[in-house]
C-alpha positions as CSV (number, residue, x, y, z in Angstrom):
1,M,-23.6,-35.4,4.1
2,R,-20.1,-34.0,3.8
3,V,-19.9,-30.7,2.1
4,D,-17.0,-30.0,-0.4
5,R,-16.7,-26.3,0.4
6,A,-13.6,-25.7,-1.6
7,S,-15.5,-27.0,-4.8
8,E,-18.3,-24.7,-3.9
9,M,-16.1,-21.7,-3.5
10,E,-14.4,-22.6,-6.9
11,A,-17.9,-22.7,-8.5
12,F,-18.8,-19.4,-6.8
13,D,-15.7,-17.7,-7.9
14,A,-16.1,-18.9,-11.4
15,V,-19.7,-17.6,-11.6
16,V,-18.5,-14.1,-10.2
17,R,-15.5,-13.9,-12.5
18,S,-17.3,-15.0,-15.7
19,G,-20.6,-13.0,-15.0
20,S,-23.0,-15.9,-15.9
21,L,-23.9,-19.4,-15.0
22,S,-23.4,-20.6,-18.5
23,A,-20.0,-19.2,-19.1
24,A,-18.9,-20.5,-15.6
25,G,-20.5,-23.8,-16.4
26,R,-18.5,-24.1,-19.7
27,A,-15.2,-23.5,-17.7
28,L,-15.9,-25.9,-15.0
29,G,-17.6,-28.6,-17.1
30,L,-21.1,-28.2,-15.3
31,T,-24.5,-27.4,-16.4
32,P,-26.0,-24.0,-15.4
33,S,-28.6,-25.9,-13.4
34,A,-26.0,-27.7,-11.5
35,L,-24.2,-24.4,-10.7
36,S,-27.5,-22.9,-9.7
37,R,-28.1,-25.7,-7.2
38,I,-24.6,-25.1,-5.8
39,L,-25.3,-21.4,-5.4
40,S,-28.6,-22.0,-3.7
41,R,-26.9,-24.6,-1.3
42,I,-24.3,-22.0,-0.2
43,E,-26.9,-19.4,0.4
44,Q,-29.1,-21.8,2.3
45,R,-26.2,-22.8,4.5
46,L,-25.1,-19.3,5.2
47,G,-28.7,-17.8,5.6
48,V,-27.9,-14.9,3.3
49,R,-28.4,-13.8,-0.3
50,L,-25.0,-13.8,-2.1
51,L,-26.1,-13.1,-5.7
52,I,-29.1,-11.2,-7.1
53,R,-29.8,-13.2,-10.3
54,T,-31.9,-11.6,-13.1
55,T,-32.2,-12.6,-16.9
56,R,-29.5,-10.1,-17.8
57,A,-27.1,-9.8,-15.0
58,L,-25.6,-11.4,-11.7
59,T,-25.0,-8.9,-9.0
60,L,-23.1,-9.4,-5.7
61,T,-24.7,-8.5,-2.6
62,P,-22.5,-7.1,0.1
63,E,-22.5,-10.5,1.8
64,G,-21.7,-12.0,-1.5
65,K,-18.6,-9.6,-1.9
66,A,-17.4,-10.6,1.5
67,Y,-17.7,-14.3,0.6
68,H,-16.0,-13.9,-2.6
69,L,-13.1,-12.0,-1.1
70,A,-12.8,-14.9,1.5
71,A,-13.2,-17.5,-1.0
72,Q,-10.4,-16.1,-3.2
73,R,-8.1,-16.0,-0.3
74,I,-8.8,-19.5,0.8
75,L,-8.5,-20.9,-2.7
76,A,-5.2,-19.1,-3.2
77,D,-3.8,-20.5,0.1
78,L,-5.0,-24.1,-0.9
79,D,-3.2,-23.5,-4.3
80,E,0.0,-22.5,-2.5
81,S,-0.2,-25.4,0.0
82,E,-0.5,-27.8,-2.7
83,G,2.1,-26.1,-4.8
84,A,4.5,-26.1,-1.8
85,I,4.4,-29.8,-1.8
86,A,4.7,-30.1,-5.6
87,Y,7.5,-27.5,-5.9
88,Q,9.6,-28.3,-2.8
89,A,7.9,-25.5,-0.7
90,A,8.8,-22.8,-3.2
91,P,6.5,-19.7,-2.3
92,R,4.1,-19.2,-5.0
93,G,0.8,-17.6,-5.9
94,R,-0.6,-14.1,-6.4
95,L,0.7,-11.6,-3.8
96,R,-1.5,-8.5,-3.5
97,V,0.3,-5.3,-2.2
98,S,-1.3,-2.0,-1.4
99,V,0.8,1.3,-1.1
100,G,0.5,4.8,-1.6
101,P,1.4,6.1,-5.0
102,A,4.6,8.2,-4.2
103,Y,6.1,5.7,-1.7
104,G,5.2,2.9,-3.9
105,R,6.7,4.5,-7.1
106,L,9.9,5.7,-5.4
107,V,10.6,3.0,-2.9
108,I,8.6,-0.2,-3.4
109,V,8.3,-0.5,-7.2
110,P,12.2,-0.4,-7.7
111,L,12.5,-3.4,-5.4
112,L,10.1,-5.6,-7.2
113,A,12.5,-6.8,-10.1
114,E,14.8,-8.2,-7.5
115,F,12.1,-9.7,-5.5
116,V,10.4,-11.6,-8.6
117,A,13.9,-12.7,-9.7
118,R,14.4,-14.3,-6.4
119,Y,10.8,-15.7,-6.2
120,P,9.8,-16.4,-9.8
121,E,6.7,-18.5,-8.7
122,I,5.0,-15.4,-6.9
123,L,2.9,-13.0,-9.0
124,V,3.1,-9.6,-7.6
125,D,-0.3,-7.6,-8.0
126,I,0.6,-4.1,-6.7
127,S,-1.9,-1.3,-6.3
128,L,-0.7,2.3,-5.9
129,S,-3.4,4.2,-4.2
130,D,-4.1,6.4,-1.2
131,A,-7.3,4.4,-0.5
132,L,-7.2,2.5,2.7
133,V,-8.1,-1.2,1.8
134,D,-9.5,-3.6,4.3
135,I,-6.9,-6.3,4.9
136,L,-9.0,-8.2,7.3
137,A,-11.6,-8.4,4.6
138,G,-9.2,-9.9,2.1
139,Q,-8.9,-6.9,-0.1
140,T,-5.1,-7.2,-0.1
141,D,-2.3,-9.3,1.5
142,V,0.1,-6.6,2.4
143,A,-0.5,-2.9,3.0
144,I,2.3,-0.3,3.6
145,R,1.0,2.4,5.9
146,F,2.5,5.6,7.4
147,G,2.0,7.1,10.8
148,P,0.4,5.8,13.9
149,L,-1.3,2.6,13.7
150,A,-4.9,1.9,15.1
151,D,-5.5,-1.2,17.4
152,S,-6.2,-4.3,15.2
153,P,-5.5,-7.9,15.2
154,L,-3.3,-7.3,12.1
155,T,0.6,-7.9,12.3
156,A,2.8,-4.9,11.7
157,R,6.5,-4.9,10.8
158,R,8.3,-1.5,10.9
159,L,10.1,-0.9,7.6
160,G,11.6,2.5,8.8
161,S,10.6,6.0,9.4
162,N,10.1,9.1,7.1
163,G,11.4,12.5,8.1
164,R,10.8,15.9,6.6
165,T,13.2,18.2,4.6
166,I,12.9,21.7,3.4
167,V,14.2,21.9,-0.1
168,A,14.5,24.3,-3.1
169,S,16.3,24.1,-6.5
170,P,19.7,25.8,-7.1
171,A,17.9,28.0,-9.7
172,Y,15.3,29.2,-7.2
173,L,18.0,30.0,-4.7
174,A,20.1,31.9,-7.2
175,R,17.1,33.9,-8.1
176,A,15.4,34.6,-4.7
177,G,18.3,34.0,-2.1
178,T,19.0,31.4,0.4
179,P,17.1,31.5,3.8
180,Q,19.4,31.5,6.6
181,V,16.9,31.3,9.5
182,P,13.3,30.2,9.4
183,Q,12.1,33.7,9.7
184,D,13.6,34.5,6.3
185,L,10.8,32.2,4.8
186,A,8.4,35.1,5.1
187,R,10.3,36.6,2.0
188,H,10.0,33.4,-0.1
189,N,7.4,31.6,-2.2
190,C,6.6,28.3,0.0
191,L,4.8,25.5,-1.7
192,N,2.3,23.8,0.5
193,F,-0.4,21.2,0.8
194,N,-4.0,21.9,0.2
195,F,-5.7,19.0,2.0
196,R,-7.9,19.8,5.0
197,R,-5.5,18.4,7.7
198,A,-2.6,20.4,6.4
199,E,-1.4,23.4,8.4
200,P,-0.3,26.6,6.8
201,S,2.9,26.6,9.0
202,W,6.1,24.7,9.3
203,P,7.6,23.4,12.6
204,F,11.3,24.3,13.6
205,R,13.4,23.8,16.6
206,Q,15.8,26.5,17.9
207,D,17.9,26.6,21.1
208,G,15.9,23.5,22.3
209,R,12.5,25.2,21.7
210,D,9.9,23.9,19.2
211,Y,7.8,26.5,17.4
212,V,5.9,26.9,14.2
213,L,5.9,29.6,11.4
214,D,3.2,30.4,9.1
215,V,4.3,30.2,5.4
216,S,2.7,31.2,2.2
217,G,3.0,30.7,-1.6
218,N,1.2,30.8,-4.8
219,I,0.9,27.1,-5.4
220,E,-0.7,24.4,-3.3
221,A,-1.1,20.7,-4.1
222,N,-2.6,17.6,-2.6
223,N,0.5,15.3,-2.9
224,G,4.2,15.4,-2.2
225,E,5.2,14.3,-5.8
226,T,3.6,17.3,-7.2
227,L,5.3,19.7,-4.8
228,A,8.7,18.0,-5.3
229,Q,8.3,18.5,-9.1
230,L,7.4,22.1,-8.6
231,A,10.4,22.6,-6.4
232,L,12.6,21.0,-9.0
233,Q,11.1,23.4,-11.5
234,G,12.3,26.4,-9.4
235,S,8.8,27.4,-8.4
236,G,9.6,27.8,-4.7
237,I,10.5,26.2,-1.5
238,A,8.7,23.1,-0.2
239,R,8.7,21.0,3.1
240,L,8.4,17.3,2.0
241,G,8.8,13.7,3.2
242,S,12.6,12.7,2.9
243,F,11.7,9.8,0.6
244,H,10.5,12.4,-2.0
245,V,13.7,14.3,-2.2
246,D,16.6,12.3,-0.8
247,A,17.8,11.2,-4.3
248,E,17.4,14.7,-5.7
249,V,19.3,16.3,-3.0
250,A,22.2,13.7,-3.4
251,A,22.1,14.5,-7.1
252,G,22.4,18.2,-6.6
253,N,19.0,18.9,-8.1
254,L,17.6,20.1,-4.8
255,V,19.3,21.8,-1.9
256,A,18.3,20.9,1.7
257,L,17.6,24.1,3.7
258,L,17.5,25.0,7.3
259,E,18.6,21.7,8.5
260,K,20.0,23.3,11.7
261,Y,16.4,24.1,12.5
262,N,14.9,20.7,11.7
263,P,12.7,19.5,14.6
264,G,13.2,15.9,13.6
265,D,9.7,15.1,13.2
266,T,9.2,11.6,11.7
267,E,6.5,9.1,11.1
268,N,7.1,5.3,11.0
269,V,6.3,3.2,7.9
270,H,5.0,-0.2,8.5
271,A,4.1,-3.3,6.5
272,L,0.5,-4.7,7.7
273,F,-0.8,-8.1,7.1
274,V,-2.8,-11.1,8.7
275,G,-0.3,-12.7,10.9
276,G,-0.3,-16.2,12.4
277,A,0.6,-19.7,11.7
278,S,-1.5,-19.7,8.5
279,T,0.2,-16.7,7.0
280,P,1.0,-17.7,3.2
281,R,4.7,-18.1,2.5
282,R,4.4,-15.6,-0.3
283,V,3.5,-13.0,2.3
284,R,6.1,-14.0,4.8
285,V,8.9,-13.9,2.2
286,F,7.9,-10.4,0.8
287,V,7.7,-8.7,4.2
288,D,11.1,-10.3,5.0
289,F,12.5,-9.1,1.8
290,L,11.2,-5.6,2.6
291,L,12.7,-5.8,6.1
292,Q,15.9,-6.8,4.7
293,R,16.1,-4.0,2.2
294,L,14.4,-1.1,4.1
295,A,14.4,-1.6,7.8
296,P,17.1,0.0,10.0
297,P,19.8,-2.3,11.4
298,D,18.2,-2.4,14.7
299,G,14.6,-3.0,13.2
300,P,12.5,-6.0,13.8
301,A,13.5,-9.6,13.2
302,P,12.3,-11.5,10.1
303,I,9.0,-13.4,10.4
304,A,9.6,-16.9,11.7
305,G,8.5,-19.8,9.5
C-alpha cells in the first residue's frame, strides 16, 4: 500500500501545533480517532515513539521533535515547489534566520526592508540570539557565524570579516588624555569582556613585533553592545569589533585610538545553510542578497541556480 507521507506529516504538524487531536481534527476535517491511527502508523513505521499522549497533554519525545522539524522543513519545501509553479518561480515561504544579537541588530536587520521589498512572497523569521542552533536538524535555514568553522556538510559563504578597534569618546579623552602608545593604557580605565575565554590583555604590533599588554578597568560586560554604550557615555576605553563602532567613529561620537599599533587581527563572518540542488530558492536568494550587500569585491560568487 502506498503511503501518503506528506499528508501524514501535515497531520502530525497540525497535532503538534494545536496541542490536541480534537483541535487538529477540526482544522483538518478529520476525527480524533483517524488522527490517532495516522500517528500510530507513523510511529509503527519508524519504530519509535513520537508523542506521549495523556488525557491532559501531548508531549513530544526527542525523536518526535526531530521528526517535527524535518516535517516542517519538507512541508515548507513542498509549498515553495508548488508555489514556484503557480507564481512563476517567485521565491516564497518562511525563511528562518539565526544571527547574534549585535551583528543582527546593526548589520542584518537594516537590510531586511530592502530584501522583503524585493521578495514580497518571503516571510523572514529572524532570531537574534547567541545560541548555536542546529542547522542540519532543521532548526533554522540560514545562520550567520563568526570565526573558524568546524568541519560539517553545511555550505558556507563568506560575507566579510570583522576587525577590532580601540575607541573612546571625545569627552573621556578630554578628561583623561589621549594614549599615544599602548603602554599609556596603564593609566586609563579600560573596559573589558567578562566571559571566560576573554583575556585581560589586548594585542598590539610595533616594529613588526606582536605582543600583548594587560589592561584593567572598573567595568566588565559580556557583550560588545554594552561596552560600546559605556564607551559612548565616556566611561573608558574599549576594544571592540569594528561593526560595533564604525558608524560612531564616522559620526565623531567615538575616536579610534592607537591604530598605528593595531595588529590587524580579524575573524571571518559566514552564512551557513544546507546546500545542494534541493536548497530552497528563498535560502538561495537571501544568501545571494547578503553577498551582494556585505561581501568584499573579491568575495565568493553567488549561488548557482
